[in-house]
C-alpha positions as CSV (number, residue, x, y, z in Angstrom):
1,M,-29.3,3.8,6.0
2,G,-25.6,3.9,6.9
3,S,-24.3,3.0,3.4
4,N,-22.7,5.5,1.1
5,K,-24.9,4.6,-1.8
6,N,-27.9,6.3,-0.4
7,K,-26.1,9.4,0.7
8,N,-26.7,12.5,-1.4
9,L,-23.6,14.5,-2.3
10,S,-23.5,18.3,-2.5
11,W,-21.8,19.9,-5.4
12,N,-18.8,20.8,-3.3
13,D,-18.4,17.2,-2.1
14,F,-18.7,16.0,-5.7
15,Q,-15.9,18.3,-6.8
16,K,-13.7,17.1,-3.9
17,L,-14.0,13.6,-5.2
18,G,-12.5,14.5,-8.5
19,N,-9.6,16.4,-6.9
20,P,-6.5,14.2,-6.8
21,E,-5.3,15.8,-3.6
22,N,-8.3,14.3,-1.8
23,A,-7.8,10.8,-3.3
24,P,-7.1,8.0,-0.8
25,E,-3.6,6.6,-0.6
26,M,-3.2,3.5,-2.7
27,P,-1.4,0.5,-1.2
28,Q,2.2,0.3,-2.5
29,E,3.2,-2.6,-4.6
30,K,5.9,-4.9,-3.3
31,I,9.2,-3.5,-4.3
32,E,12.0,-6.0,-4.6
33,T,14.9,-5.3,-2.3
34,K,18.4,-5.0,-3.5
35,S,19.3,-8.5,-2.2
36,E,16.3,-10.1,-3.9
37,K,17.2,-8.5,-7.2
38,R,20.8,-9.8,-6.8
39,Y,19.6,-13.4,-6.4
40,T,17.3,-13.2,-9.5
41,K,20.3,-12.3,-11.7
42,M,22.5,-15.3,-10.7
43,K,23.1,-18.3,-12.9
44,V,23.4,-21.1,-10.4
45,R,24.3,-24.7,-11.3
46,I,24.1,-27.7,-8.9
47,Y,26.5,-30.5,-9.7
48,L,27.0,-34.0,-8.4
49,D,30.7,-34.8,-8.3
50,R,32.7,-38.0,-7.6
51,K,36.1,-37.1,-8.9
52,K,39.1,-37.1,-6.6
53,R,36.9,-38.1,-3.7
54,A,37.4,-41.9,-3.5
55,G,34.1,-42.5,-5.1
56,K,32.1,-40.5,-2.6
57,A,29.5,-38.2,-4.0
58,V,29.4,-34.5,-3.2
59,T,27.1,-31.7,-4.2
60,L,28.7,-28.6,-5.7
61,V,26.9,-25.3,-5.9
62,D,28.5,-23.0,-8.5
63,G,27.6,-19.6,-9.9
64,L,26.8,-17.7,-6.7
65,D,28.1,-14.2,-7.0
66,L,28.3,-13.6,-3.3
67,R,30.9,-12.5,-0.8
68,N,32.8,-15.3,1.1
69,D,31.0,-14.6,4.4
70,E,27.6,-14.8,2.6
71,L,28.6,-18.1,1.1
72,K,29.6,-19.4,4.5
73,T,26.2,-18.4,5.9
74,H,24.3,-20.3,3.1
75,T,26.6,-23.3,3.6
76,K,25.7,-23.5,7.3
77,E,22.0,-23.3,6.5
78,L,22.3,-26.0,3.9
79,Q,24.3,-28.2,6.3
80,K,21.5,-27.9,8.8
81,K,18.8,-28.6,6.2
82,C,20.6,-31.6,4.7
83,G,22.2,-32.9,8.0
84,V,25.7,-33.2,6.4
85,G,29.1,-31.6,6.5
86,G,30.2,-29.0,4.0
87,S,32.5,-26.2,3.2
88,V,33.2,-23.2,0.9
89,K,36.1,-23.5,-1.5
90,D,37.0,-21.4,-4.6
91,G,33.6,-19.7,-4.5
92,Q,31.7,-23.0,-4.5
93,I,29.6,-24.6,-1.8
94,I,30.5,-28.2,-1.3
95,L,28.2,-30.6,0.6
96,Q,28.8,-34.2,1.4
97,G,26.4,-36.5,-0.5
98,N,23.8,-36.1,-3.1
99,H,21.5,-33.3,-1.9
100,R,20.7,-31.5,-5.2
101,D,17.0,-31.5,-4.7
102,K,17.2,-29.9,-1.3
103,V,19.7,-27.3,-2.5
104,L,17.5,-26.5,-5.5
105,D,14.5,-26.0,-3.1
106,Y,16.6,-23.8,-0.8
107,F,17.8,-21.4,-3.5
108,T,14.5,-21.3,-5.3
109,G,13.0,-20.2,-2.0
110,L,15.5,-17.3,-1.9
111,G,14.4,-16.1,-5.3
112,V,17.0,-17.5,-7.6
113,R,15.4,-17.9,-11.0
114,D,18.1,-19.4,-13.2
115,I,19.0,-22.5,-11.2
116,K,19.4,-26.0,-12.6
117,K,20.7,-29.4,-11.7
118,A,23.7,-30.4,-13.8
119,G,26.0,-33.3,-14.0
120,G,25.5,-37.0,-13.1
């Protein structure tokens, strides 16, 4: 009895249904924020480097088009995630040890689409 299927509509009610002004509001699609769009356009490469480091391996993250303070923030997050030391130098994030998989997961979670492991 309480369903709308059994309810008879008057001609006026029927006309109101066709009027776009009376249409219910549709849920809005998720709109990417400016920062999410910025991450999707980056071409990020994650390198394993041993040169000039006495044979010790380091993970280099290159291709991030971010300000220096944003790079430092990401470096701190990666240091916590990997449990190692790290720094920012010449627009690159440098982490001690081989942590390419963890770095890949971190930036993929941020929305970076073009990200690859490179190097040895």
